[in-house]
N, C-alpha and C positions, 0 to 999 in steps of 0.2 A: 366520438372520434377526437383524438388529441392531435392537434396540428402544430407543426414546427413554427416557431416564431421567427426563424431565420431561413433564408432561401438556401436550399441544399445544392443547387446546381453549381458545378465547378467553374462554369463560365461566368456566373453572376455573383457568387459569394466571395467575400474577402476573408481569407483565413489567416489568422495571425500565426506566424511560424513559431514553434516552440524552440527554445535554445537547443543547440546540438548537444549530444551526449558528452562529447569531449570537453566542451567549454563548461558544461554543468559540473562535470567531475572535477575540473580544475578549480572552479569556484568553491565547491564543497570541500575540497582539500584544505582550504583556508581554515576550516574549523578544526583541523588536526594540526596544521603548521603553526597557527597562532599560539595555542597553548604550549606546544613543544618549544617554540622559541622563547616564551616567557620563562618556562621552567628551566631551560638550559641556561638562560641569562642569570637567573638568581642563584643557581647552583655554582656556575663557574665564577661569576663576579663575587659571590658571597665567600667562596672558599679562598680566592686569591687575596682577600683582605685578612689582616692578622686578627687574632682574637681580641687584641686590645682596641680601645676606641680610637677612631681617627680624629682629625682636626674638627670634625662636625659633631663629635660625641656619639658616633654610630659605630657599634661593634660589627666586626665581620667574622670570618671563620666559622667553625662549627658552633661555638658558643653563641655568636650573633644570630645564626640561623634558627636557634631555639628561643632566644630571648627577645630579639628585635623584630619589629614589623619589616617585611621585606621592602616596603616602600623606602626605608631608610637607605637602601642601596642607591637610590637616586640622588643622594647627597654625597659630597666629598669626592674622594678618588674614584674614577671610573663612573661617576654618577651619570654623565652624559650618555655613556654606553647603555646603562640600564634604562634610562628614560627613553632612549631610542627604541630599545627592545619593547618597552611598554606600548609606544605608539605603533610600531610595526605589528606587534601581536594583536592590538586592537583592530587595525585595518584588515589584517588577514582573517581575523574572526568575523568581522563584518561581511567580508566577501563570502566566508564560509556559510553564514546564515542565509545569505541570498541564494547561494548554490543549493543548500539543503531544501529550501522551500520551492525551488524550481523543479525539484524531482517529485514534489507532492501534488497529486491530483486531488484538489479539494472538492471536486464536483460543484455543487451549487453554493459552497461555503467560502467563496472567494474573499469576502470581507473578513471572516474569521481567520483565514490563513494570513492575510496581511497584518491583522492585529497581533497574531502570535509572532510573526516574523519581526514586527516592530518591537515587541516586548523583549524578545531574545537579543535583538540588536543593541538594546540598552547596555548590556554587559560589555559588548565590544566598544561602545562609546565610552563607557567608564574607564576602560584600559587606556584609551587615547587621552582622556582628561587627566588621568593619574600621571601619564608621561609628560604632558605639557605643563601641568602645575604640580610641582614637587611638594614635599612636606613643608617647605618654607611658605607656601601658599596654603596653609592648613585647611581652611574652610573649603576651598575649591578642590583640593586633593581628597578631602573627606567626601565631598559630593561625588567625585569619581569613584571612590571606593563603594559608596552606596549604590551607584548605578551598576557597578560590576558584580557586587556580591550580595546586595540586598534584594534587588529587583528579581533575581531568579526564584525567590519564594513565590512570587505571583506568576512569573513567566513560565516556570516549569509546570505549575498547576494548570494554567490555561492551555499551554501547548500539549500537555499530556492528555487532557480531555479532548482536545481537537484531534490528536493523532489516533486516539482510540476509535474514532469513526472511520478510519482509513484502513482497509484490510492489511496492506503490506506494512503498515506502521503500528498496528493495534498492540502488539506485544510490547514494543518499545514504549508506546504511549502509557501503558500500564506501569511500566518500570519508572518512567519519568515522573509519574504522580508521587512516587516515593521520594524523588529528589527535592520536592518542595518542602516537606516537613524536615527532611534530613538537613537541608541547607539552613533552615530556621534554627534547628538544634545547634549546629556548628556556629552560627552567628551568635547565639546566646553564650555559648562556651567561650568564644573569642572575647566578647565584651566583658565577661566575668573575669577573664584572665588579664584583661588590658588594664595596666596601671602604669602611668608615666614615671612615677618615682621608682618603681621596681625595674622598669626597663632601663632607666637612666643608670641604675646601679649594675646593669648587666645581669639581672636576675629574672626569674619567672619563665613562663612558657608561652607568652603571648605570640612570639614569633612562630612557634611550632603550631599553635592552634590556628593562626591565620593561614599558614601554608596548607594545613589540612583542609581548611575551608575553600581556599582557592583551587586546590587540586580537585576537590569534589565538584565544584561548580564547573570548572573547565573540562573535567572528565565527561560530563554529560554532553558537552559540545563535541568532544572528540568522538563519542559514540554515535551521535547524530551524523557527524561527517562521514564516518565509516559506513554507516547504513545507507546514506544518500549516495556515496560513491559506488557502493555495490549495486544499488538499484539503477544508477546511471550507466553502469558498465555495459558495453556491447555484449550481447548474449546470443548464442545460436538460436535461430528461429525455432519456436516450439509451438505446435498447433494446439496444445492443451495445457491446462493447469494440473499440477499434481503429478503423481507417478503414471507411467504409461500403463494402459490396460492391456497387457499382453500376458501370454502364458497362463500360469496358475491364477493370477488375479482375474483375468478375463473369464476363465472357466468357473471360478467361484461366483463371480457376478452373474453369469448366465444361469447358474443353478438357483441362486437366491432371488432372481427376479422373474423366474418362469411362472411362479404361482399367481402373479397378478393378472390372470386371464381377463377378468372383468374390466380392469383398467385399460388393457390394450384394446379390447373389443369396443368399449365405449369411445375411446379415442379414434379408433379406425372408423366407426360409424359417423363421428363428428366430421372427419375429413372427407369421407365418401359423399356426404350430403352436399359438399361444396365443390366437388370436382365433376366436370361434364362427363357424360358417358363416353368411354373410350379414351379418356384423358390420361395423361402421364403424371405420376406422383413420385417425387424424390423424397426419401427420408434421410436427413442428415444425422450422423452418429447413431445408426440403428442398433449398435451393440449386437446382441445375439439375434436381432432381427424379428422379435416377437410382434411388434406393431406392424411392420411391413408385411409379415405373413398373414396377420388377421385382415389387413386391408386387401391383400391379394385374394383371400378366401371369399371376400364379399363379391368379387368378380366385377367385370366391366371397366377395369383400369389397368394400365401398365405401371408396374411398381419397380422402383430402383432404390438402391441404398448406397450411401457413401460414408465410410468410417475410416478414421486415422489409424485404427488398430488392425494389424494383419491378423491377429488371433480372432478378433470379432468377425472379420470378413469370412474367415474359414468357418467359424462356428455358425454364422448366419446362413451361409450357403448350405451347410450340412442340415440345419434345421428346416430350411425351405425345401430341400430335397426330401426330407423325411415327411413333410406335410403335403408333398405333391403339388407345390405351387412354383411358378416360374418367376423368379425375381433376380435382377442383375445387381449383385452386391460388388462394390469396388472399393479399393483402398485409396484414400485421398484426403486432402485438407479442406475443411469447410470454407476457409478464407482464400483458397486457390483451387476452385473446383475444376476437374478435368472434363467439363462439358461446354458445349457451344452456347452462344447467346440464345435466349428464348427457346429453351429445350423442354420446359416442363409447364404443366398447367397448375401444379400445386407443389409446394415444398413444406415438409413438416419436420419438426425437431422436437423430441420429447426427452426431458430430464437430462439434457446434455449441454445446453447453451451456456450455462453458468461456468462450464469447464473450458470453454473456448478461450485461447490466449488472445485472440483478436476478434472479439464479438462484433465490433463495428465493421471490420472487413468481411465477416461472414454475412452480415445483413446486406451489405452491398453486393456480395456474390449471389445471394438469394435473389435480389432484384434483377441481377444480370441474366440469370438462367431462367427466370420466369418469362412466360409468353405474355404479350400485352393482354391485360385483363386477368392475368394469373393471380393466385392468392397464396398466402403462406400462414402457417400457425407455428408459434414457438410455445410449447408447453414446458413449464419448468417450475421449480420450487420458489415460493415467496420467502424473502428473508425474514419477514415478520410472522411466519407460521408459528402458531402456538404449540406447546407441548401436547395439548389435547388433540389438536389436528394431526400432529405427527403420529401420535399413538394410534389414532383411528386409521391413518393411512397404512401403517405397518400391519395392523390387524387384518386389513383387507388383502395383504400379500400372502396369507396362508403359509407362514414360515414356522419352523420349529421354535421352541421356546428360546434356545440359545441364539439362533440366527435372528430371531425377532429382537432380542435384547441388543445384539450387536448392531443390527440395522437401525434401531432406535437411537443408539449412541452415535452412530455414523451420521444420521440426519442432524442431530443436535450439535455435535462438536466438529464436524467436518463439512458437510454439505451446505449448511446454513452460512458458513463462513464465506463461501464463494457466491451465494445466491444474491439476486438483485432485488431491491425494493421497487415499488411502483414508479416512483419519480425517476430513478436512475434508468430503468428500462425504457420509459417513455422518452426521456431525453436522448437516449442512445438511438432510438428509432427515428426521432425527429432529426437527428444529425445525419442519418443514413440517406441512401438514395431514395428511400420510400417517402421520407419527409413527414409521415404521419402514421398513426397506428390506432388500434382499438384494443383496450385491455379488458378481459373478462377474468373474474376471480372466482375460484372454486376450491374448497378444501385447503390443502397445503400449497396449492399452486396457482398459476395464472395461465391464461391463454392469450398470448400476444398475437393479434391478427393484423396482417399486412396485406396490402393490395397494390398491384402494379397497374396503372391506368392503361 
């Protein structure tokens, strides 16, 4: 048995409130507003200067934007405006980094999340330093440049690896890994083209290469801010992940899972052994109803089914009627069940829990509808299931060659993406009303066993 390390009771536990979606979105917006402000400042302030050198020897106009480092805009005419833009951009970017990481659920890797946030925040600090210390304080300004443009080589690499472990950020994390070597290449290109004598003569392309470098670095922050804002945006409540299993999709799924008779029967027997004679059993997300039907065939129990899909409810009722068993299938949400408290002796969910949009809410609802002494089992796919285990599972489903190939690919590239590992599912159960669980592992899946005192 895995026991929760914290008390689950709402009256005794202290829960730290997460930031509201609105405030998180506004903070994350800083990662967009900061880079936009800096780019706008150097374009506008750069163009309003003439192509000739000013009193400080810094060129403006189109020529200056190609030949001169843009930090030179912090000197001479309008210099205070550009330095203010540097500072404001840095502060906005710092708020943006905070907002981005507030949208990320790090699971048990809280320290790693904080380290990545701190590394990315160095770029924001670098902008502030560049604004406070101009080129007249060359060493300090150079330190600010290093914080802003050099540290991303390490911060993008570390953050990319971290984000790859989070489903909603995995794809972006993979792309961010490209940002690390790309930033390094652009840094080398900038230093190769950097020559004080050439720039003083108003020649060379150092200004252009530096601008490309800064745009590339800030572009990654903008992308992170956009993704964080999208994830923090209020969205209509959805009971499941992925597309709805309705119509043709539901019919296809029903046809392709019908052949796993042995799997359904073995699962039904496992459930029946733990239900008192005459007891009531609820199956969550029964789909076509094959498991509920096998359980009803064993006799001695009242069987019910609850599925979010209207199509599956219709298909399951038709299948039950064809098999001559009496099962009440209803349409409803697993995290908002249409049943009274303490209605069932047993609740079972097979191959669907990973698709619940609110798995924690579903566990609490299972606890609510169970009678005192009731039990539950959640059978689902393990995230670390090997290719060999998946292949064996598909072979047992008695599919055609084409459907077997498609199902194998579905397991590997779609289902595993939403599946939970052992630590995550145990932590989820520990935080639920159950407070503890028992994990059994077999083949490609696990059996999460729960009990209500």
